[in-house]
C-alpha positions as CSV (number, residue, x, y, z in Angstrom):
1,M,-24.4,-11.9,22.9
2,P,-22.5,-10.8,19.7
3,A,-20.5,-13.4,17.7
4,H,-17.3,-11.6,18.5
5,P,-17.7,-10.0,21.9
6,W,-14.1,-8.6,21.8
7,L,-15.3,-6.1,19.1
8,A,-17.6,-4.5,21.8
9,E,-14.7,-4.0,24.3
10,T,-13.7,-0.4,24.8
11,P,-11.4,1.4,24.9
12,W,-9.7,-0.4,22.1
13,P,-6.2,-1.7,22.9
14,T,-3.3,0.5,21.9
15,K,-0.4,-1.9,22.3
16,Q,2.0,-1.9,19.3
17,L,3.3,-5.0,17.6
18,P,7.0,-5.6,17.8
19,R,8.6,-4.1,14.6
20,D,9.7,-7.4,13.1
21,E,6.2,-8.8,13.5
22,L,4.6,-5.7,12.0
23,E,7.0,-5.8,9.0
24,R,6.2,-9.5,8.5
25,R,2.5,-8.8,8.4
26,L,2.9,-5.8,6.1
27,E,5.1,-7.7,3.7
28,H,2.5,-10.6,3.6
29,F,-0.4,-8.2,3.2
30,L,1.2,-6.2,0.3
31,A,2.4,-9.4,-1.4
32,T,-1.1,-11.0,-1.3
33,H,-3.0,-8.1,-2.9
34,W,-2.6,-6.5,-6.3
35,M,-5.0,-3.5,-6.5
36,G,-4.8,-0.3,-4.6
37,V,-5.8,3.4,-4.8
38,L,-3.1,5.8,-5.7
39,C,-3.8,9.3,-4.3
40,T,-2.1,12.2,-5.8
41,L,-2.4,16.0,-5.6
42,G,-3.8,17.4,-8.9
43,T,-4.2,21.0,-10.0
44,H,-7.9,20.9,-9.0
45,G,-7.5,18.8,-5.8
46,P,-6.9,15.2,-4.9
47,I,-7.0,12.4,-7.5
48,G,-7.6,8.8,-6.4
49,S,-7.0,6.2,-9.0
50,P,-7.5,2.4,-8.7
51,V,-4.3,0.8,-10.0
52,E,-2.6,-2.6,-10.3
53,Y,0.5,-2.9,-8.2
54,Y,3.2,-5.4,-7.1
55,A,5.3,-5.1,-4.0
56,E,8.8,-5.9,-3.1
57,V,8.9,-6.0,0.7
58,M,7.5,-2.5,1.5
59,D,8.1,-0.9,-1.9
60,V,5.2,-0.8,-4.3
61,Y,5.5,-0.6,-8.1
62,V,2.8,0.8,-10.4
63,L,2.8,1.0,-14.2
64,P,0.8,4.2,-14.8
65,Q,-0.8,5.3,-18.1
66,P,1.7,7.8,-19.6
67,G,0.4,11.3,-19.7
68,S,-2.5,10.6,-17.3
69,P,-3.6,13.2,-14.8
70,K,-2.0,11.1,-11.9
71,V,1.4,11.1,-13.8
72,K,1.2,14.8,-14.3
73,A,0.3,15.3,-10.7
74,M,3.3,13.2,-9.5
75,Q,5.6,15.1,-11.8
76,R,4.5,18.3,-10.1
77,D,4.4,17.0,-6.6
78,P,5.7,13.5,-5.8
79,R,3.9,13.1,-2.5
80,V,1.4,10.3,-2.6
81,C,-0.8,8.1,-0.4
82,F,-1.3,4.5,-1.6
83,A,-4.1,2.6,0.0
84,V,-4.7,-1.2,-0.2
85,Y,-7.6,-2.9,1.5
86,G,-8.4,-6.6,2.0
87,E,-11.6,-8.3,1.2
88,N,-13.8,-8.5,4.3
89,A,-16.9,-10.0,5.7
90,G,-17.6,-7.5,8.5
91,W,-15.7,-5.9,11.3
92,P,-13.6,-8.9,12.4
93,S,-12.0,-9.1,9.0
94,V,-11.3,-5.4,8.3
95,Q,-7.7,-5.0,7.1
96,G,-5.9,-2.4,5.1
97,A,-2.7,-0.3,4.7
98,Q,-2.0,3.3,3.8
99,L,1.5,4.0,2.5
100,F,2.8,7.5,2.6
101,G,5.8,8.7,0.7
102,D,7.2,10.1,-2.6
103,A,6.6,8.6,-6.0
104,T,9.8,8.0,-8.0
105,F,9.7,7.5,-11.7
106,V,11.8,4.5,-12.8
107,E,12.9,5.1,-16.3
108,P,13.2,2.4,-19.0
109,G,16.7,1.3,-20.0
110,T,18.0,1.6,-16.4
111,P,19.1,-1.2,-14.1
112,A,16.3,-0.1,-11.7
113,H,13.7,-0.4,-14.4
114,E,15.0,-3.9,-15.4
115,H,14.7,-4.9,-11.7
116,A,11.3,-3.4,-11.3
117,M,10.0,-5.3,-14.3
118,T,11.0,-8.6,-12.5
119,I,8.7,-7.6,-9.7
120,Y,5.8,-6.1,-11.7
121,R,3.8,-8.9,-13.3
122,W,3.3,-7.1,-16.6
123,A,2.7,-10.2,-18.8
124,A,-0.6,-11.2,-17.0
125,S,-2.0,-7.7,-17.6
126,A,-0.7,-7.5,-21.1
127,E,-2.4,-10.8,-22.0
128,Q,-5.7,-9.7,-20.6
129,L,-5.4,-6.3,-22.5
130,G,-4.4,-8.0,-25.8
131,Q,-0.9,-6.4,-25.7
132,P,2.3,-8.0,-27.0
133,L,4.0,-10.5,-24.7
134,D,7.4,-10.4,-26.4
135,A,9.0,-7.8,-24.1
136,P,8.0,-5.7,-21.0
137,P,6.6,-2.2,-21.6
138,R,9.2,0.4,-22.1
139,I,7.5,3.1,-20.1
140,P,8.4,4.6,-16.7
141,L,7.1,2.7,-13.7
142,I,6.3,4.4,-10.4
143,R,8.1,3.2,-7.2
144,I,6.7,4.2,-3.9
145,S,9.1,3.6,-1.0
146,P,7.0,4.6,1.9
147,T,8.4,6.5,4.8
148,R,5.3,5.6,6.9
149,I,2.6,3.0,6.7
150,V,-0.6,2.9,8.7
151,Y,-1.8,-0.7,9.0
152,T,-5.3,-1.5,10.1
153,Q,-6.3,-5.0,11.2
154,Q,-9.3,-5.3,13.5
155,W,-8.4,-8.9,14.5
156,L,-5.4,-7.5,16.3
157,R,-7.8,-6.3,19.0
158,K,-8.6,-9.9,19.8
159,E,-4.9,-10.5,20.4
160,G,-4.5,-7.5,22.7
161,F,-2.9,-5.1,20.1
162,G,-4.2,-1.9,18.7
163,P,-6.1,-2.3,15.5
164,R,-4.0,0.5,13.9
165,Q,-0.3,0.0,13.8
166,I,2.2,2.6,12.5
167,W,5.4,1.6,10.7
168,H,8.1,4.1,10.0
169,R,11.0,3.4,7.6
170,D,13.3,5.1,10.2
171,P,13.4,2.5,13.0
172,N,14.3,5.3,15.5
173,I,10.9,6.7,15.2
174,T,8.6,5.1,17.8
175,S,4.9,5.0,17.0
176,R,1.9,4.9,19.2
177,T,-1.7,4.2,18.3
178,I,-4.6,6.5,18.8
179,E,-7.1,5.5,21.5
180,Y,-10.4,4.5,19.9
181,G,-13.6,3.3,21.3
182,H,-17.2,4.5,21.5
């Protein structure tokens, strides 16, 4: 008998969490992680870059290297996928989120940049990288305000919910999970 017999049950549940519960879990997940993979569309194909991020509810802020291939890619095509995954110790603990939306450049000297720098914990990184701590960097940040998030949490199966939950910014769009199982 496996340690977690509910993992062997098929087909997997497809029941969706109530929207407010899904939003609570997403906000908690994004707030308790700080590294993700920013996927952009470069001239020679996809680019996936591990980056530091900080979240404000569902919005994610990234401080990219100016002039990098990912910045140039987002200037040409703002569509991105941002993926975050949690540490895990096997299938019961698999958890992650894929955020889909457009990247917006938040320019220095604007109220939006000032606000973003209160979310982005720049000082901790600056200290580790030996950069000045007297003022936040004066370079554009990237804000990703997702239109859709695919949230995966295998433990939800134990609670009778689908392990993949879909969130849409537009509350009028109803999601359903895909039926999985072997």
